[in-house]
N, C-alpha and C positions, 0 to 999 in steps of 0.2 A: 281561882288562884293563878297568879301570873307565873310565867316561866321563870323569870328572874327571882321570884320569891320562893321557889321550891327549895326546901332544905335537903340535906343528905338523907335524912330519914324518909322524907316524902318521896325521894327518887326510887326508893326500894319498894314502893307501894304501887300496884297497877293503877293506871290513871282512872279507870272506871270506879275504883273504890274511894277516890279522893274527891268525887263530885257527886252531888245529888242527881244531876241530870245525866241520863245515859249518854255516853260519848259516842257509841257506835253509830246511830243514825246521822249525827252531825259529821262524823269523819267520812261516812259513806257518801254523803252529799258533796263534801269537799273533793273527794277522789273522783266521783262521777262527773264533777264539773269539768275536769280536764278533758274527759272523753267527749262531753257535749261540745266544748269549745273547739277541739280538734275537728270533730265531724262537721260542725257548722262552718268554721273558717275554711276548711278544705272544700266543702260543698259550695259555699257562696263564692269563693275565689274561682272555682271551676265555672260557675255560672257567669261570673263577670268576664272570664277570659274567652268563653265561647270556643275553646280549643277542641279539636277533634283528633289531634295527633298525640294524645297522651300515651306514654310508653306503657306497654302491656307487661308490667313487671309484677312479681309476687308482692312487693311492698305496696305498689299502687292498688292492686286488687284487695289487699288486706285492709287498707285505709279508705277504700271506696265508700263515700258517705251515702250512696244510694243503693248499692247492691253488695257491698262487702260484708264480711262476717261481723264487723263491729257496728254496722248500720243500725241505729235506733236502740242498741243494747244499753247505752248509758242513759238514754232518755227513759227506757222502761225501768231501769234501776231507780231513777229519780221518782217515778210514779209509785213504785213499790215502797220507797222510803216515805213518800207522802202519806200513803196508807198507814204505815207504822206510826207516823207522827200524829195522824188523826186519832188513832187508838190511844196513844199516850196523852193526848190533849183531852180526851173525853172519858178516860177510864174511871176517874173519881166520880163524875156525875153518873155514869152508867152503874157503877158499883152501888151508889146510894139508891138508885132506882130499883135495882134488884133486891137490895136489903130492906126496901120499904121505908127509908129514912124520910122524915117529915120535910116537905118542901122539895123533894127530889123531882117531882113531876114538873114543877115550875123551872127548876134548874135545867132539866132536859130540854124543855121548850126554848129556854134562853140559849142553850148550846146549839140547838138546831138553827136558830136565827143567826147566831154568830157565824156558823159555817156557811149559811146562805149569803150573808153580807160579805164574808171573805171571798166566797166564790164569785159573786157579782163584781167585786173590786178587781179580782184577777182577770175576769172575762173582759171588763172594760179596758184594763191595762193591756191585755193581749190584743184587742182590736186596734188600739193606738200603736202598739209596737209593730203590728202586722203591716202597717203602711211602709215601714222601712226594713222590716224583717219578715217577709212573707213565710207563713208556715210555723210561726212561733208556737211552742207548746203551751204557753201561758193561757191561751184561750181555752184549751181543753182542760188544763189544770183547774180553771175557774168552774167549768161545768162539773168536773168531778167532785170538787169541794161542795158544791150545792147538792149533788146527789148523795154525798156522804152524810148530809144532814138527816137523811132517812135511813141510812145503813147502820149507824153506830150502835143502835139499840137492838138490832136483830141478832138472833142466835147465830153462832158461827156456821152451822150447816146451811143456813139460808144465804149467808154472804158468799159461801163457796158456790152454792147453786147459781146465784146471780152472776158471779164471775164466770162460771162455765157457760151460762146462757149468753153472756156478752160475747165470749169467744166464738161460740157456735153461731150466733146471729151474724157476726161480721163475716165469718166463713160462708154462711149460707148466702148472704147478699152477693158475695164475690162469685160463688158458683152459679147462682140464679142469673146474674148478669151475663156470665159466660154462655149459659144455655140459651138465653134470649138472643144473643148475638149469633150463636150458631144456627138458630131457627130463622134468622133474618129479621128479627124484631129490633126495634130501636130502644136503647136505654138512656137516651140523651136527657130525658126528663129527670132521671135520677143522677146520672153521672155529670151532666153539663147543664144544670139549670141556669136561667138568666142571672147575670151577675148582680142585678139590683133587686132580686126577689127574696122574699122571706124564705122560700123553699131552699134557696142556695145556702143560706146561713144554717138552716136546720140540717140539710144533708151533709154539708161540710163538717158540721159538728159531730154528726153521728156516723157517717160511713165514708165520706169522700176526702176528708182533710188529711193532714200529715199525721195526726195522732187521734183518730176518731174514737168516740166512746165505744163503738163496736169495731174492734175488740178491746180497746185499751182500758176499758173499765175493769177488765179482768186483772190487770196488774194492781190497780188500786185495791180491789177486793182482797187479793192475795196479801197485800201489805197490811190491811186492817186485821186479817186473820193472824198474820205473823206477829203483829204488835201485841196480840193477846197471849203470845207464848213466850215472851222475852224473859219471864221470870221462871220458866220451866227449866229443870236441870238438863244440861247438854242440848239446849235448843239449837245452838250453832251447828252441832254435829248432825242432827236430823234435818235441819234447814239446808245445809250443804248437801246432804245425802239425797234429799228429794230433788234438789236442783240438778245434781248429777244424773239422776234417773230421767228427769224430764228432758234434759239436754241430750242425753245418750239415745233415748228412744226417738226423739224428734230427728236426730241426725241419721239414724238408721232408716226410719220411715221415709225421710225425704229422698232417699236413693231409690225408692220403689216407684220410679216414674218411667215414662216411655211414650205417653200420648199427650196431646195438648191438655186434655182434661186432668190427667194425673199430675202433670207438671204444675198445674194450678192448684189442684186439691191438696197436694202434699208439699207445697212450696214452703220454704223457709224465708222467702223474700218478704220484707216488711210491708210492702205495698200490695201484696196479694191478700193480706188480712186473713190468712188461714190459721187453723188450729195448730198445725205443726209449727208455724212461726211463733205463735203465742207460747206453746210449750217450750220451744227452744229459747226464746228471749226471757221467759219467766225463769227457766232453769239457770241461765247465766246470771240473772239478777239475784236469785236466791244464793247462788254460790258466792257472788261478789259481796252481798250483804253479810253472809255468815263469815266469810274469810276475813274481810276488812274489820268487822266487829271483833272477831277473835284476836286479831293482831292488836287492835286498839286497846282491848281490855287487858292485854298482857304486856303492854309497852312499859318499860322501865328505863331509867337513866336517860341518855341522849335521845333514845327513840320516843320517850314520853314527851320530851320537849317538842318534837316534830308533831306528834299526835295532838298535843295541846294547841299548836298553831292551826292544824287542820280542824280541830273541834270548834275553835272560836270562829274561824273563817266559814266553817260549815253552817253556822247560824246566820250567815249573811248572804246566802246563795241567791236570794231574789235580787238584792242590790248588785251582786257580782254578775249575775246573768244579764241584767239590764246594761251594766257597764260594758260587757263584752260586745253587745250589739252596738252601742254608741261609739265605742272605740274603733270597731271595724268600719263603720260608716265614716268616721272621722279620718282614719288613716288611709282607707282604700278609696272611698267615693268622693270625699270633700277636699282633702289636701293632697291625695295621691302619693303618699310616702311609701305605701306598700302596693306593689303591682303583682297581679297573678302570674306566678312563675313556677307552678308545679307544687308537688307535695312538700318539698323541703321548705318552701316559703311558708306554707300553711302550718307545718309543724313548729317552725321557729316562732312564728307569730303567736300561735296558740300556747305553746309552752312558756314563752316569755310573758304573755298576759297572765297565765295561771300562777306562775311563781310570784309575780308582783301582787296579784290579787290576793293570794293566800297571806302574804306578809302584811299588806296594808289592811286586809280584812280582819286579821287577828288583832292588829294594833287598834283599829277603829272599835272593834267589839270590846276590847279591854278598856278602852277609854270612854266609850259612849253606850255600851251594852247592846245597842241595836243599830243596824244600818239604816240609812235614810229611807229606803224602800220598805224595810220591815216596820219602821216607825209609822210611816203613812198607812201601810197595809193594816196594822193593828188599830190605828186611830179610826180608820173607816170601818173595819170589820169587827173590831172589839177583841 
């Protein structure tokens, strides 16, 4: 339903009741995109400037893309939402399998291969983007989709256990590396493998990269489990409640430091890969997902028009994510219209892109149903 075509009666109905597709996940993706763009633009502009005289202000610390409280939180929300999307995509096939419907086994196999193909398509795309945008999350997205082909038929308790195991494994690798270095041993074979070796691709994907499977697979598993609860009464209440508990406990535990080991073991820093970080980031992602979904479901009148734009643009986030990379390289690296000049420049650039992207994305989706990247992605992956 287009915004212009909504009648007065329609405006009195929450948006989620006027669409077959759940609007929550799409709106969450659209909102999370602004955070991803802000963090990426600020971080890459800092790397381009090579400045060491950044003003130590509360605002700069808050938006620090590497060590600030917002670092990777929007990306973890994206991965959580991807898990929700996988559940929504596979739920009918899985329900048929559980009910013993004829042909269900074949449908499950076809769904597994669809997820594998989509994962491979994203992985290849990510490797191409990595040439101009080092550290892109798309590589890890692809690997997670391939792994999801094995997860979606598992019982919820097993998915939870796999997510916990991924978080603990990433934490253990970090602690083990610390102990090795403390004992005078080298971990270069793990942390700095040769750039042209297969080992480098494997270790970057699993433990060394910007969003490695250990521990980031935990966010995907949480999303798959969350997706199975979206029809439960008051799911937003307990989702947000669990998020608050995780974030609160992680915040308290992270203060119990004092030695080099406890500083690492109880760190909320994303690149320390600790369980406290995973709990904190997952907590904020659950709060964001529940809160944004709650607001989107209850939007009426003018607010519903805004939500509709976000919902439509949220179905084109792959195209918009690629666009934000290409436009950054165009305006910063190729024609030099935007120069690194601090946080203000990054915020202006990022918010300007996001507003235009939401409007154009909604228009494109209304006219063509899918973005160019989404069309190619589905053509390849099914």
